[in-house]
N, C-alpha and C positions, 0 to 999 in steps of 0.2 A: 231397186225401186228408188231408195233415197237419192241416188246419184243422178238418175235420169229424170225424175219427175219434179217438177217446180212445185207443184201443190204440196207434194208430200215434204219437201224441205221447209216450206212455209209451215206446215202443221206440226212437223217436228219441234221447228223453233218455238211456235205457241205453247206446245206441250212442255217444253223445257221452262219457258217463262211462267207458266201455270204452276208449275211444280215448285219453282223458286217462290212464287207468291204464296202458294200454300204454307212453306214452312215459314216465311215472314209473317204470314198472318195466323199461324198455328191452327190450322184446321182441325177439327175432330175427326176421330177414326172413321165415323160413317161420312163425313164430308170428303175425306180422303178417297174413301172406297167410290163415292159418286164421282169425283173429279178423275180418278183414275180410270174408272169405267167409261167415262165420256171421252176421254182421250182415246183410250183403245177403240171405242166404237168408231170414232172418226177415221182412225187410221186403218182399221179393217175394213170399213166401207170403201175408203179410198184404194186399198189394195185389190179389193174386189172389183171395184170400178176399173182399175187399171187392167187387170186380168181380162175383164170382158171386152174393153176397148182394143186390147192388142190381139186377142183370139179373133174378134170380129174383122179386124185389119188384116189378118193373117188369111183367114177363111174367104173373105170377100174384100179385096183391096180396092175395088171400083166403089165410088160414090153410090150409094143405095139408100133412098128415103127411109126403107123400113129398118134398115141396120141403123141409120141415124136417130130414129125414135128408141132403139133399144138402148143406144149410147146415151140419149138423154135422160132416160128413166134410170140408169145406172148411176149417172151423174147427179140426178135429183136425189138419189139415196144417200149420197154423200153431203149434199146441200142440207137435207132434211135433219142428218144426224148431226151436222154442224151447228144448225140453228138451235136445235133442242139443247145441245151441249153448251151453247153461249148461254142460253136461258138459265141453264142449271148452274152454270158458273156465276152469273150475275146473282141468282138467289144466293149463292154461298159466299161469295167474295164481296159483293157490295156493301151489305150490313157492317162487315168487318172494316173494310176501306172507310166507311163513312163514321164508324166509331174512331178509327185512328186519327182521321182529319179532325173530328170534333174535340179530340183530345189535345190538340195543339193551341 
């Protein structure tokens, strides 16, 4: 999936950067749990979205409005997970970044 899906490649790069940022900002154990949960949630929903889309393309290759709605819903789940992950990331990282910037 990581070789073929551009969105997954982007999400893996963001995950890698978030993990590096977590080490640099020394997040707590609870914050690590939340950060890693959010990263996993986005990647899992993306995997399920990809599986749903590939399955629907295999079952019904022609363009069908009802199948398009199903694909939109599964893509929406990824967006929903990503938006809330960004919010949680901001809640964890932003105060630490502001503190670091303020110490200069």
